[in-house]
C-alpha positions, 0 to 999 in steps of 0.5 A: 493546493497543497494539503498536509494530512495527519492522523493519529489513532488515539488522543494519547498520541501526538500529531506534532511528530507528523506535523514536524516531519511534513514541515521539514520535508516541505522546506527541503522541497520548497513547498508551502502547505496551504491547509492542514488536515488533522484528526484523531481516529482509527484507521479502520474507520471508513473515509466517509466518516472521517475528516479525510472524506471531506478532503477526498471530496474537496481535492482537485486535479494537480492538488498535492497531499503530503502525509508521513506514510501510507498507513496514515490514510487507512489501516487495511491494504484495501482501504488504502488502495481504494483511496489512492485509486480515487485520488489517481482518477482525480489527478491528485498527487500523493507524496509520503515521507517515510515510504517515499512514494511520489504518486501523480499523473505519470506512467510510473504512478499509473503502473503503481496504482494498477498494481496497488489496486490489483493487490487489494483485490487479491487480498480481499478476494483470494487470500482469505478464501484460499486459506479457508479452503486449504484448511477445510481440505486438510481437516477433511483429510484428517491432517493435523493442522500446523507446521512442524517445528523447524519446517519452512512453509510451502505457502507465502503470504504473497501467493497470488500477487505475482503480477502485482509484484512484477509490475512494482519491480518494473516501476522501480518499487523497492523491496522495503516498500513492497514489504511495508505494503504487504505488511511482511518482512523484506526477506519474505518479499525477496524469497517470493521474488526469487522462488517465482523467478519474478525478476527474470528478463523473461517475466518482466518482458512478459509483464511489460507487454501486458501493459 
């Protein structure tokens, strides 16, 4: 079965643009949409309380879900990655049009799914905690919070995601895709890769051996 999934946040938005994108994409790929899933609901709502939850319980191995972009599945990175991991475990393919993801049962998809899951764990368990601890330490030391104008921060939004980004580099994920995934600018991703030397032969070989 091939499903076209469409989600808009408010009734002021229209599903027609997403439907048109999926229909045109399907024609180019020679694919027939067997069933359409449409809903008007915020991406912050848990999948179990959305029509998406019914779809997730219904799909079977080798089914295909097509949507305009990953953000249609959910608002937060953790929610999106949890959904993708569930679908990968069930052997369901997920294709997105704008993000150009082709997730399935191949090794590249498994590498990406692992990197996605790792990224979600980093976002949930590390980033907020590290930021909070750093702020508390600075306040205790009497340091005025905030960066002086014109001075570049030594911290990066991607701090802690070295392994996940390295695995995505190995899988051929583009810088633009990584930027969308982390909700940041492509320049931030490029700077992070360069400063951490993630694209070096030594680092990529080390990560390849880990897999």
